[in-house]
C-alpha positions as CSV (number, residue, x, y, z in Angstrom):
1,M,-160.0,51.4,-3.7
2,H,-161.5,48.6,-5.6
3,K,-158.3,46.7,-5.1
4,F,-158.4,47.3,-1.4
5,F,-162.0,46.2,-1.1
6,C,-161.3,43.0,-3.0
7,S,-158.3,42.1,-0.9
8,H,-160.1,43.1,2.3
9,F,-163.1,41.0,1.3
10,S,-161.1,37.9,0.5
11,K,-159.2,38.3,3.7
12,K,-162.5,38.4,5.7
13,K,-163.8,35.4,3.8
14,R,-160.7,33.4,4.6
15,E,-161.0,34.3,8.2
16,S,-164.7,33.3,8.4
17,I,-164.0,30.0,6.6
18,A,-161.2,29.3,9.1
19,V,-163.4,30.1,12.1
20,R,-166.2,27.9,10.7
21,D,-163.8,25.0,10.2
22,V,-162.6,25.2,13.8
23,V,-166.1,25.4,15.2
24,R,-167.6,22.8,12.9
25,G,-167.8,19.3,14.4
26,F,-170.3,16.5,15.2
27,T,-173.2,17.3,17.4
28,L,-174.2,15.0,20.2
29,I,-177.3,13.9,18.3
30,E,-175.2,12.9,15.3
31,V,-172.8,10.9,17.4
32,L,-175.7,9.1,19.2
33,I,-177.3,8.3,15.9
34,V,-174.1,6.8,14.5
35,L,-173.6,4.8,17.7
36,A,-177.1,3.5,17.6
37,I,-176.8,2.3,14.0
38,S,-173.5,0.7,14.8
39,V,-175.0,-1.2,17.8
40,L,-177.9,-2.3,15.7
41,L,-175.7,-3.6,12.9
42,T,-173.5,-5.4,15.3
43,S,-176.4,-7.2,17.0
44,V,-177.7,-8.3,13.6
45,V,-174.3,-9.7,12.6
46,L,-173.9,-11.5,15.9
47,T,-177.4,-13.0,15.8
48,Y,-176.8,-14.1,12.2
49,S,-173.4,-15.6,13.0
50,A,-174.8,-17.6,15.9
51,S,-177.6,-19.0,13.7
52,G,-175.1,-19.7,10.9
53,R,-172.8,-21.4,13.4
54,D,-175.7,-23.6,14.6
55,Q,-176.5,-24.5,11.0
56,V,-172.9,-25.6,10.4
57,Y,-172.9,-27.7,13.6
58,L,-176.1,-29.4,12.6
59,G,-174.9,-30.0,9.0
60,I,-171.8,-31.7,10.3
61,Q,-173.7,-33.9,12.8
62,K,-176.4,-34.7,10.2
63,A,-173.8,-35.9,7.7
64,Q,-171.9,-37.9,10.4
65,L,-175.2,-39.6,11.5
66,A,-176.1,-40.5,8.0
67,Q,-172.6,-41.9,7.4
68,V,-172.8,-44.0,10.6
69,I,-176.1,-45.5,9.5
70,S,-174.7,-46.2,6.1
71,K,-171.6,-47.8,7.7
72,A,-173.8,-50.2,9.7
73,K,-175.6,-51.1,6.4
74,S,-172.3,-51.7,4.6
75,L,-171.0,-53.8,7.5
76,A,-174.1,-56.0,7.3
77,I,-173.6,-56.5,3.6
78,S,-169.8,-57.0,3.7
79,T,-169.8,-59.6,6.5
80,Y,-172.3,-61.8,4.8
81,N,-170.8,-65.3,4.0
82,Q,-167.8,-64.7,6.3
83,P,-166.8,-67.0,9.2
84,D,-168.3,-65.9,12.6
85,V,-171.1,-64.0,10.9
86,P,-173.3,-61.9,13.1
87,C,-177.0,-61.7,12.2
88,G,-176.4,-58.1,11.2
89,Y,-175.4,-54.6,12.2
90,G,-177.4,-51.7,13.4
91,V,-177.3,-48.3,15.1
92,W,-178.7,-47.8,18.6
93,F,-179.6,-44.3,19.8
94,D,-179.2,-43.5,23.5
95,Y,-181.2,-40.3,23.9
96,Q,-180.4,-39.9,27.6
97,S,-176.6,-40.0,27.2
98,R,-176.7,-38.0,23.9
99,R,-174.8,-40.8,22.0
100,Y,-175.3,-43.4,19.3
101,E,-173.3,-46.5,18.4
102,I,-173.0,-49.2,15.9
103,F,-173.6,-52.7,17.2
104,R,-173.7,-56.2,15.9
105,Y,-176.3,-58.8,16.9
106,K,-175.2,-62.4,17.2
107,I,-178.2,-64.5,18.4
108,S,-178.8,-67.6,16.4
109,P,-181.2,-68.2,14.6
110,C,-181.2,-64.8,13.0
111,S,-184.9,-65.3,12.2
112,D,-185.7,-64.2,15.8
113,I,-184.6,-60.7,14.9
114,R,-188.0,-59.1,15.8
115,N,-187.1,-59.4,19.5
116,L,-184.0,-57.3,19.0
117,G,-185.8,-54.2,20.3
118,I,-186.4,-56.0,23.6
119,A,-183.0,-57.7,23.8
120,I,-180.9,-54.7,23.0
121,N,-179.4,-54.6,26.5
122,G,-179.3,-58.4,26.9
123,A,-177.6,-61.4,25.3
124,G,-176.5,-61.2,21.7
125,Y,-176.0,-57.5,21.7
126,D,-172.4,-56.6,21.1
127,S,-171.2,-53.0,21.1
128,E,-167.9,-52.0,19.7
129,S,-166.6,-49.1,21.7
130,K,-164.7,-47.7,18.7
131,N,-168.0,-47.2,17.0
132,Q,-169.6,-45.0,19.7
133,Y,-170.4,-41.4,18.8
134,L,-171.2,-38.6,21.3
135,L,-173.0,-35.4,20.2
136,P,-171.1,-32.1,20.8
137,L,-172.3,-30.0,23.7
138,N,-174.3,-27.5,21.5
139,V,-176.2,-30.3,19.7
140,N,-178.9,-32.4,21.3
141,F,-181.4,-35.1,20.1
142,G,-184.8,-33.7,19.4
143,D,-188.3,-35.3,19.7
144,G,-190.6,-36.2,16.9
145,A,-193.6,-38.5,16.5
146,D,-191.5,-41.0,14.4
147,R,-188.3,-40.8,16.5
148,L,-186.5,-44.1,16.0
149,D,-184.5,-45.9,18.7
150,I,-182.8,-48.7,16.7
151,V,-182.2,-49.2,13.0
152,F,-180.9,-52.7,12.1
153,F,-179.8,-54.2,8.8
154,L,-180.1,-58.0,8.2
155,P,-178.0,-59.3,5.2
156,P,-177.9,-60.2,2.4
157,D,-180.5,-57.7,1.0
158,P,-180.2,-56.1,3.6
159,K,-183.6,-56.0,5.2
160,T,-184.1,-53.0,7.3
161,F,-185.8,-53.1,10.7
162,I,-186.7,-49.9,12.5
163,W,-187.7,-49.9,16.2
164,Q,-189.5,-47.2,18.0
165,L,-190.2,-47.9,21.7
166,D,-189.9,-51.7,21.1
167,N,-192.3,-51.6,18.1
168,L,-191.4,-52.2,14.5
169,K,-192.1,-49.3,12.2
170,D,-191.8,-48.7,8.4
171,T,-190.0,-45.4,8.8
172,G,-188.3,-43.4,11.5
173,G,-186.2,-40.4,12.0
174,V,-183.5,-39.0,14.3
175,Y,-183.9,-35.4,15.2
176,L,-181.0,-33.1,16.0
177,K,-181.4,-29.6,17.4
178,T,-179.5,-26.6,18.7
179,N,-180.9,-23.5,20.2
180,N,-181.7,-21.9,16.8
181,A,-182.3,-24.8,14.4
182,S,-183.2,-28.5,14.0
183,V,-182.8,-31.2,11.3
184,K,-184.0,-34.7,10.7
185,V,-182.3,-37.8,9.3
186,S,-184.9,-40.4,8.1
187,V,-184.6,-44.1,7.4
188,N,-187.3,-46.2,5.7
189,S,-187.9,-50.0,5.6
190,A,-186.1,-50.1,2.2
191,G,-182.9,-48.9,3.9
192,Q,-183.0,-45.5,2.2
193,I,-181.4,-42.7,4.3
194,T,-182.5,-39.2,3.7
195,F,-181.4,-35.9,5.3
């Protein structure tokens, strides 16, 4: 009898375990909780990736802008004592068109350089179309109290001139922004570029 009871008990136990396995599953609340957590994590990842993508765009544009200003400075130094020497090279920022360009200034005598801010669209201003740079669609120029319009390098030192709204300044900056972030590239009267 003992043997019958043990085998009968183990048979019932197996059946109950099998029934429980078939009936056992996820409840609606468990599924909704998992779904809510998945949506929350996905939104955090997407937000972070958009912010990270904007930081990458700004980093690339900031480096390119600093490189263009350095190139204008190098051109001013390298063309000194050459035939057909311009007074110097600079970078002009066109905030409306979202572009900037390297230019050379050829008015003689070069000592009249303080009027460059006024004459930027007049005689002596020579833009080289291969040295024009357009901001990508997701990056714009920003505003700041020290926003510069023109930075100009006069060889041989080179002396650095910074114009803001036709006024000479000691320092200035170019602000770049996206929807989620902004950066600044600064230039001072010693020609130092920081970003």
